[in-house]
C-alpha positions as CSV (number, residue, x, y, z in Angstrom):
1,X,68.7,-25.6,-52.2
2,X,68.2,-28.5,-49.8
3,X,69.3,-26.1,-47.0
4,X,66.2,-24.0,-47.7
5,X,62.8,-25.7,-47.4
6,X,59.4,-24.2,-48.1
7,X,56.7,-26.0,-46.2
8,X,53.4,-26.7,-48.2
9,X,50.0,-26.5,-46.6
10,X,49.4,-30.2,-46.4
11,X,52.6,-30.7,-44.4
12,X,51.8,-27.7,-42.1
13,X,48.3,-29.2,-41.4
14,X,49.9,-32.5,-40.5
15,X,52.2,-30.6,-38.1
16,X,49.3,-28.7,-36.6
17,X,47.5,-32.0,-36.1
18,X,50.5,-33.3,-34.2
19,X,51.2,-36.1,-36.8
20,X,54.3,-37.9,-35.7
21,X,56.1,-37.9,-39.1
22,X,55.6,-34.1,-39.4
23,X,56.7,-33.4,-35.8
24,X,59.8,-35.6,-36.2
25,X,60.7,-34.0,-39.5
26,X,60.5,-30.5,-38.0
27,X,62.5,-31.6,-34.9
28,X,65.3,-33.1,-37.2
29,X,65.5,-30.1,-39.6
30,X,64.6,-26.9,-37.8
31,X,68.1,-26.1,-36.6
32,X,70.1,-27.0,-39.8
33,X,67.7,-25.8,-42.5
34,X,66.0,-22.5,-43.3
35,X,62.3,-23.2,-43.1
36,X,59.7,-21.0,-44.8
37,X,56.3,-21.1,-46.3
38,X,54.5,-18.9,-48.8
39,X,51.9,-16.2,-48.4
40,X,49.6,-18.5,-50.4
41,X,50.1,-21.3,-47.8
42,X,49.3,-18.8,-45.0
43,X,46.1,-17.9,-47.0
44,X,45.1,-21.6,-47.2
45,X,45.7,-22.1,-43.5
46,X,43.6,-19.0,-42.6
47,X,40.9,-20.2,-45.0
48,X,40.8,-23.6,-43.2
49,X,40.6,-22.0,-39.8
50,X,37.8,-19.6,-40.8
51,X,35.9,-22.3,-42.6
52,X,35.7,-24.4,-39.4
53,X,35.3,-21.2,-37.3
54,X,38.0,-22.2,-34.9
55,X,39.8,-19.7,-32.6
56,X,42.3,-22.5,-31.8
57,X,43.2,-23.0,-35.5
58,X,43.5,-19.2,-36.0
59,X,45.9,-19.0,-33.1
60,X,47.9,-21.9,-34.6
61,X,48.1,-20.1,-37.9
62,X,49.5,-17.0,-36.1
63,X,52.2,-19.1,-34.4
64,X,53.2,-20.6,-37.8
65,X,53.2,-17.2,-39.4
66,X,55.5,-15.8,-36.7
67,X,57.7,-18.9,-36.7
68,X,58.6,-19.2,-40.4
69,X,60.0,-17.0,-43.0
70,X,57.1,-16.0,-45.3
71,X,57.9,-16.0,-49.0
72,X,55.9,-13.4,-50.9
73,X,54.5,-13.1,-54.4
74,X,56.4,-10.4,-56.3
75,X,56.3,-9.2,-59.9
76,X,59.0,-11.6,-61.1
77,X,57.3,-14.6,-59.5
78,X,53.9,-13.6,-60.9
79,X,55.5,-13.5,-64.4
80,X,57.2,-16.9,-63.8
81,X,53.9,-18.3,-62.6
82,X,52.1,-17.0,-65.6
83,X,54.6,-18.7,-67.9
84,X,54.3,-22.0,-66.0
85,X,50.5,-21.8,-66.1
86,X,50.6,-21.2,-69.9
87,X,53.0,-24.2,-70.4
88,X,50.9,-26.5,-68.2
89,X,47.7,-25.5,-69.9
90,X,49.2,-25.9,-73.3
91,X,50.4,-29.4,-72.4
92,X,47.0,-30.3,-70.9
93,X,48.6,-30.8,-67.5
94,X,47.0,-28.0,-65.5
95,X,47.4,-27.5,-61.8
96,X,45.3,-25.5,-59.3
97,X,46.5,-21.9,-59.5
98,X,47.4,-21.9,-55.8
99,X,49.8,-24.8,-56.4
100,X,51.3,-23.0,-59.3
101,X,51.8,-19.9,-57.2
102,X,53.3,-21.9,-54.3
103,X,55.7,-23.7,-56.6
104,X,56.7,-20.5,-58.4
105,X,57.3,-18.7,-55.2
106,X,59.5,-21.5,-53.8
107,X,61.3,-21.9,-57.1
108,X,62.1,-18.2,-57.5
109,X,63.4,-17.9,-54.0
110,X,65.6,-21.1,-54.4
111,X,63.7,-23.1,-51.9
112,X,62.9,-26.8,-52.2
113,X,59.3,-27.7,-51.4
114,X,58.3,-30.1,-48.6
115,X,54.9,-31.5,-49.7
116,X,52.9,-34.6,-49.6
117,X,51.5,-33.7,-52.9
118,X,54.6,-34.5,-55.0
119,X,52.6,-35.7,-58.0
120,X,51.2,-32.2,-58.6
121,X,54.3,-30.2,-57.9
122,X,56.5,-32.5,-60.1
123,X,54.8,-30.8,-63.1
124,X,56.7,-27.6,-62.3
125,X,60.0,-27.8,-64.1
126,X,63.0,-27.0,-62.0
127,X,61.2,-27.2,-58.6
128,X,63.1,-29.3,-56.1
129,X,60.6,-31.4,-54.1
130,X,61.5,-32.7,-50.7
């Protein structure tokens, strides 16, 4: 699974802001790993760009969208996400629904997740966090 990495929104934002750690990580991994993001992450990036009403940010989202494999939400993943949500809620350990969807999509596509929000995503059993 470490050959396949799904990039979370927080990491992509750091990349867009030219943060050295994100730029170096991409440079070191882009040729030997399959990099992707989820449709939920793309939604979050679009939301941020429209929220600040920035054409530059919208253009950056388009570049990311066209540069990475986009992992979609399908019926199986929706079912898995529903199960994870019920388990987390039952345990009193709930996450934002977007994080559950992102984690579920990565998990069902056998991708590890590259995130700075490890504490949240560690709650999803079986998800490999990078």
